[in-house]
C-alpha positions, 0 to 999 in steps of 0.5 A, a space after each residue: 543442481 545449484 548449491 543450497 542457499 540458507 534462504 530463497 525469497 520468491 518475489 523481488 517486491 520491496 517486502 521480499 527485498 527487506 526480508 532478504 536484506 535482514 537475513 543477509 545482514 545476519 549472515 545467511 546465504 540468500 537468493 531473491 528470485 523475481 519473475 519480471 525484468 525489474 525489481 519492486 513488484 508494485 513499487 517500480 519506476 518505468 520509462 513507459 514513454 520516451 523521457 517520461 518515467 512513471 511510478 507505475 503502480 504504487 506512487 507515494 511513500 510514507 509508511 516505510 518503517 523508520 527502523 528499516 530506513 535506519 537499520 538498513 541505512 537506506 539513505 546511503 543507498 539513495 532513499 530520498 523522500 520528498 514531501 508532498 505539501 497537503 491536499 487540494 480538493 477542487 469543488 463544483 462551485 469553483 470553491 476549493 478545500 486546501 489543507 497544507 503544511 502552512 497552518 495559517 493558510 489551512 485555517 483561513 481556508 477552513 473558515 471559509 466553510 465553517 468556523 466550527 470546523 476550523 476549531 475542530 481541525 486541531 482537535 481531530 488532528 491531535 486525536 488521530 496523532 494519538 491513535 497513530 502513536 498508540 497503534 504504531 507499535 503493532 507494526 513491529 509485533 508478531 501477532 500471538 496465536 489465539 489458538 494457544 494459551 501460553 503466556 509467552 507469546 502474549 508478552 509483546 502485547 503487554 506494553 500495548 495494553 498499558 498504553 491503552 489503559 493510559 489513554 484518556 477515556 474519550 480516546 479509548 472510545 475513539 480507538 474502538 470507533 476507529 476499528 468498527 465505524 465507517 469513515 464518514 460516521 467517524 469523521 462527522 463527529 468532528 466536522 459539519 462541512 461536506 467537502 471536509 468530511 468527504 476529503 478525510 473519509 476518502 482515505 478510508 476507501 483506498 484499495 478497499 471495495 467498501 463505500 465511505 459509509 461502510 463499517 471498517 473504513 475508519 480503520 483503513 483511514 487510520 492505516 493511511 494516517 500512519 504516514 510519516 515523513 521526517 517525523 511528521 505524522 499523516 505526512 506523505 511524500 514521493 521518492 526521488 526517481 519514483 517508487 522503484 528507487 525505494 526498491 532499488 535502495 533496499 536491493 542495494 542494501 541487500 546486495 551489500 549484505 551478500 544477497 544474490 538477486 536474479 530477475 527474469 527468474 520465475 518460480 513455478 513451484 515450491 519443492 517440498 518433502 513431506 511437510 517441509 519446504 526444500 527449495 523451489 523449481 523455476 519455470 525453466 526447470 532449474 531446481 534451487 535448494 534452500 533451508 527456508 523459502 519465503 514467499 513475497 507473493 500473496 496467499 492465494 498465489 503462494 498456497 493455491 499456485 506454488 504449493 503442490 496440491 495435497 501438501 496443505 490441510 483442507 481446512 487451511 485451504 478453505 480459509 485461504 479461499 475465503 480470504 477477500 481480495 476484491 480489487 477495486 482500484 485502477 491507475 492511470 498515468 499521464 504524460 503531460 505537455 504542461 501543468 493542469 489549471 484548475 478553474 477554482 484556483 488558476 495557476 496565474 495565482 499560484 501553483 503551490 496547490 499542485 505540489 500535494 495530493 489533489 482529490 477529485 470528487 471529495 464530497 460525500 455524495 460524489 464518493 457514494 455514487 462512485 461506489 454505487 457503480 462498482 457494487 453493480 459491476 461497473 467502473 465509476 462513471 465519475 470516479 474518485 481520483 487521488 491525483 499527484 503531479 509527481 514531476 512538479 516535486 521531482 523534475 527528473 521524472 519528465 523532460 524539461 517543461 513536461 510533467 507526469 501525473 499519477 491518477 489512483 482511481 476508485 472504483 474499478 472492480 476486478 469483476 467488471 460486468 462483461 469483463 476487462 478488455 481493450 475497449 473497457 480499459 479505454 472507456 475507464 481511462 476516458 472516465 478518469 480524464 473526464 472527471 479531472 476535466 470537470 475541474 481542470 478543463 485544459 487537461 485533455 489538451 495536455 495529454 501526450 500519452 496515457 497508461 491505463 491499468 485496470 485491476 486485471 492488468 495489475 494482476 497480470 503484470 504485477 502479480 497481485 491477485 484480483 489487482 488488490 494493492 494490499 494483497 488482500 483487503 484491510 478489513 478487521 477480520 483480515 488483520 493481525 492474527 487473522 492475516 492471512 488465515 485465523 491462527 496463521 498470523 505469525 509468518 509461518 505456514 503449515 509447511 515447515 520452513 515455508 514463510 510468508 513475507 509480503 503484504 498478505 501477512 501482518 501488518 498489511 499493505 503499502 510501502 511499509 516493509 514491516 511484513 518482510 522485516 518481521 518475517 526475517 526475524 521469525 526465520 532467524 528466531 527459528 534458526 537460533 532455536 534449532 541451533 540451541 536444540 542441536 
């Protein structure tokens, strides 16, 4: 029997590491247990092919909370986010949409399509920035319990209510619309150009089994608009060394505060006595005692997989089973012999457009057709792809003269008609490459290696139920105090001293760290409260 810890964290994903670092900083004896050989969960860097390093699953960074970077001093431990420069969307008629940090270039490109849209672009950007400033404080607030009427728990929301009242009337309307409308309907209030509406709306389908015309996708778009690099809202970047380097920076900060981290240590179940968590049992049979257990696994894996049957109320388990995952995203990582060349903007003219996100299929009808396939259990024959050539921003990811490309893909349904196997995985990878070749014909000749991850692979390898990258969809009914079940949005669970600290808890997914930080604070608050009671 190992010595008891103050806290054991199940899962060495970035949120689990954040929680551990804060608990360690507070003086607690903390152990992190990761079942894989590498830390990071979905935020990992692996050399899948010799010389080529991939951000295997998660690939871009900007949601990571500034207070976490500051409080854990992550730059000291190697955090270095390199900005991506805008969005490039090649079109079928050899035109292209290109929005960059160069305001003049962006305006000139938008005027090719519509003078009206160019004029509306700044107004839209201002509204979205105001919405982000308004809603971002929620990322640092523990949701109240709507089942309780005590006023104290609602006090943290008072500044938010004041901020809402201070918004101009039209921006109050915009906020309500963002929480309820489809991405296309919301964006169409500003713009008339199809590729611009499609490009903006595509942010609303990331990681969600919804189409761009589905209500609720406007909020998912806002969630991604919260990206921030060096104070610039809506900006995205890549970590030098891949997203695994983000996890390693957090792990280094945790170790500096005395946290112990073990890899290849899979947790089999949570030890309970009555209604209280007492520690964990590893797959090897080893028992580890702890006063608090924090699970970075999603709600399904935690409550239906790690907790002994009969330990949880039936009504709570019913809510857990109703929580929607519906994985809809795949990932294709490519090792390339050179740079792809897009017909719409040849590399002989410039390669600056390759330094940002490249949207494949950024028109309304294209995106809707891609969703149509998924609705009927097929992967998209012409998928939407968010393509980044990571090595052009960070050359350390590939050998000299070579490149790595990250292809995030919608849609690839977890419940594929006929199931996922080697043949369907290869066919899905072919569809992705074909979609890119439609705009960059030389891509097929450049591919040296490729790695294809389906939602089933993401579930099996990384441990995300149904391959959902957010540990559960970011739909309105699954946010705030409803995440992961109504009345259980405060990181606590029906088992005392068992906590959720991952993306299944508020405020949701992305390389954000907020769930881990807030969960740690709730544990520390409980410890202080019991200390006072003693």
